[in-house]
C-alpha positions in Angstrom: -4.4 -10.3 3.8 -7.0 -12.2 5.9 -7.2 -14.9 3.1 -3.5 -15.6 3.7 -4.1 -16.1 7.4 -6.8 -18.8 7.1 -4.4 -21.8 7.5 -2.1 -20.1 10.1 -2.1 -21.6 13.6 -1.1 -18.3 15.2 -0.3 -14.7 14.3 2.0 -12.2 15.8 0.3 -9.4 17.8 1.1 -7.0 15.0 -0.3 -9.2 12.3 -3.5 -10.0 14.2 -4.4 -6.5 15.5 -3.6 -4.9 12.2 -5.8 -7.2 10.0 -8.5 -7.7 12.6 -8.7 -4.0 13.5 -9.1 -3.0 9.8 -11.8 -5.6 9.4 -13.7 -4.3 12.4 -13.4 -0.8 11.1 -15.0 -1.5 7.7 -18.4 -0.4 8.9 -17.4 1.9 11.7 -14.5 3.9 10.3 -11.5 5.1 12.4 -9.4 2.1 11.4 -6.2 3.2 13.3 -8.3 3.7 16.4 -9.6 0.2 16.1 -6.1 -1.2 15.7 -4.8 0.8 18.6 -7.6 -0.2 21.0 -7.5 -3.8 19.9 -3.7 -3.9 20.5 -4.1 -2.3 24.0 -6.8 -4.7 25.1 -5.1 -7.8 23.7 -1.8 -6.9 25.4 -3.6 -6.3 28.7 -5.1 -9.8 28.5 -1.8 -11.3 27.5 0.2 -9.9 30.4 -2.6 -10.6 32.9 -2.4 -14.3 31.8 -6.0 -14.4 30.5 -4.9 -16.2 27.3 -2.6 -18.7 28.9 -5.3 -21.5 29.3 -7.3 -20.9 26.1 -4.9 -22.2 23.4 -4.2 -25.7 22.1 -2.3 -28.3 24.0 1.5 -27.7 24.3 3.4 -30.6 25.9 0.4 -31.7 28.0 -1.0 -28.3 28.9 -2.9 -25.5 27.2 -1.4 -22.2 26.3 -2.6 -19.5 23.9 0.6 -17.3 23.9 4.0 -18.0 22.5 7.1 -16.3 21.0 9.2 -16.7 17.9 12.5 -18.2 18.7 15.8 -17.5 17.0 15.3 -20.5 14.8 11.9 -19.4 13.8 9.9 -21.9 15.8 7.2 -21.0 18.3 8.2 -21.4 22.0 5.8 -21.8 24.9 5.7 -19.0 27.4 3.2 -17.4 29.8 1.9 -14.0 29.1 3.0 -12.4 32.4 6.6 -12.6 31.3 5.9 -10.0 28.6 4.8 -7.3 31.1 8.2 -5.6 31.4 8.9 -6.0 27.7 5.5 -4.6 26.6 5.9 -1.5 28.8 9.4 -0.6 27.8 9.9 1.6 24.8 13.1 -0.3 23.8 11.4 -3.7 23.6 7.7 -2.8 22.9 8.3 -3.2 19.2 9.8 -6.7 19.7 6.7 -7.8 21.6 4.4 -6.7 18.7 6.4 -8.6 16.1 7.6 -11.7 18.1 4.8 -12.5 20.5 2.2 -14.8 18.8 -1.4 -15.6 19.8 -2.9 -18.9 19.0 -6.1 -19.2 17.0 -8.1 -20.8 19.9 -7.0 -18.0 22.2 -8.0 -15.3 19.7 -11.5 -16.8 19.4 -11.8 -17.0 23.2 -10.6 -13.4 23.5 -13.3 -12.3 21.0 -16.0 -14.1 22.9 -15.0 -12.7 26.2 -14.9 -9.1 24.9 -18.1 -9.6 22.8 -16.5 -8.4 19.6 -16.8 -10.1 16.1 -14.0 -12.7 15.7 -11.6 -12.6 12.8 -13.5 -13.7 9.7 -10.5 -15.8 8.4 -10.7 -18.1 11.5 -14.5 -18.5 11.6 -15.2 -19.6 8.0 -14.9 -23.3 8.8 -11.3 -23.7 7.9 -9.5 -26.1 10.2 -5.9 -26.0 11.2 -3.6 -28.3 13.1 -2.9 -27.6 16.8 0.7 -28.9 16.7 2.8 -26.1 18.2 6.1 -27.2 16.7 6.0 -25.2 13.5 8.1 -22.8 11.4 7.2 -19.2 11.0 10.0 -18.2 8.6 8.7 -15.8 6.0 5.9 -14.3 8.1 5.2 -10.7 7.2 6.2 -9.1 10.5 9.3 -11.0 11.5 12.2 -8.6 12.0 15.7 -9.2 10.8 17.4 -10.1 14.1 15.3 -12.0 16.7 16.0 -11.0 20.3 16.2 -13.6 23.1 12.8 -14.2 24.8 12.3 -14.4 28.6 12.6 -17.8 30.3 9.6 -19.9 30.9 8.3 -21.3 34.2 5.0 -22.7 35.3 2.3 -20.2 36.3 0.4 -21.2 39.5 -3.1 -22.2 38.9 -5.8 -20.2 40.6 -9.0 -18.3 40.2 -9.0 -15.8 37.4 -9.6 -12.1 38.4 -13.1 -10.9 38.1 -14.1 -8.4 35.4 -14.0 -5.5 37.9 -10.4 -6.3 38.9 -9.4 -6.6 35.3 -10.9 -3.2 34.4 -9.2 -1.6 37.4 -5.9 -3.1 36.4 -6.4 -1.8 32.8 -7.2 1.7 34.1 -4.1 1.8 36.3 -2.0 0.6 33.4 -3.4 3.3 31.1 -2.5 5.9 33.7 0.9 4.5 34.2 1.6 4.5 30.5 0.2 8.0 30.2 -2.5 6.8 27.8 -4.9 8.7 30.1 -4.7 10.8 33.3 -6.7 10.6 36.5 -8.5 13.8 35.4 -9.2 12.3 32.0 -10.5 9.1 33.5 -12.6 11.2 36.0 -14.2 13.3 33.3 -14.9 10.6 30.8 -18.6 9.9 30.2 -19.7 6.6 31.5 -20.9 5.4 28.1 -17.4 6.1 26.7 -15.7 4.6 29.7 -17.7 1.4 29.3 -17.0 1.2 25.6 -13.3 1.8 26.1 -12.9 -1.0 28.6 -15.5 -3.4 27.1 -17.8 -3.6 30.1 -21.2 -2.4 31.3 -21.5 1.1 32.7 -21.9 -0.1 36.3 -18.6 -2.0 36.2 -16.8 0.8 34.5 -18.1 3.3 37.1 -17.1 1.1 40.0 -13.7 0.4 38.6 -13.1 4.1 38.0 -14.2 5.1 41.5 -11.9 2.5 43.0 -8.9 3.6 40.9 -9.5 7.3 41.6 -9.8 6.7 45.3 -6.2 5.5 45.2 -5.1 8.7 43.7 -4.0 11.7 45.8 -6.8 14.3 46.1 -5.9 17.8 44.6 -6.0 21.0 46.6 -9.6 21.6 45.6 -10.8 18.0 46.4 -11.7 17.4 42.8 -12.2 13.7 43.4 -15.5 14.6 45.1 -16.5 16.7 42.2 -16.4 14.2 39.4 -18.5 15.2 36.4 -18.1 12.1 34.3 -21.6 10.6 34.7 -24.0 10.5 31.8 
């Protein structure tokens, strides 16, 4: 499948995470876990606007995220507009199949998270950066496109630091019930760091901050955390 992607300018979240996750799992096993983790981290970066400025030029500005329109073109939009869609069970599948990530943004994402980039985009093959393209016939396009959220300019500003990004990811995992405060508290630091793609110190500080926001149980379990290792 990756051979077919070499000349693509962008891929849907589903296409990208499926092919890339399987590639990452070739030597480590647990393919579905790789795909799941990659999807989660990528969507967190998208909705937190970390990919917005890392793509090719679209009408005078850079953007690494788009969506497939009703006429099978790629429209410009900022990642933050997908937050509500990505967290709603009724529209989550639409996000996976209609949100696209540009090649340049994917390579930047891989560099920031220190993971091997997709092989099909690092073999020297060049592609055009013209965003006005058709995607008809792509593997993961569904039968009836849904309207995408409207676009407006995102205010420029300093990007959140890594610690704040991890805290936001932990809060989101708790909110989406992908973990619990107790599960976060009891996780070994090495596993916590691997899950969120940071060093142990950052993972520990982020966890402490997030847990301090949670109500303390009747036995004050927050003070009795056992997750260090």
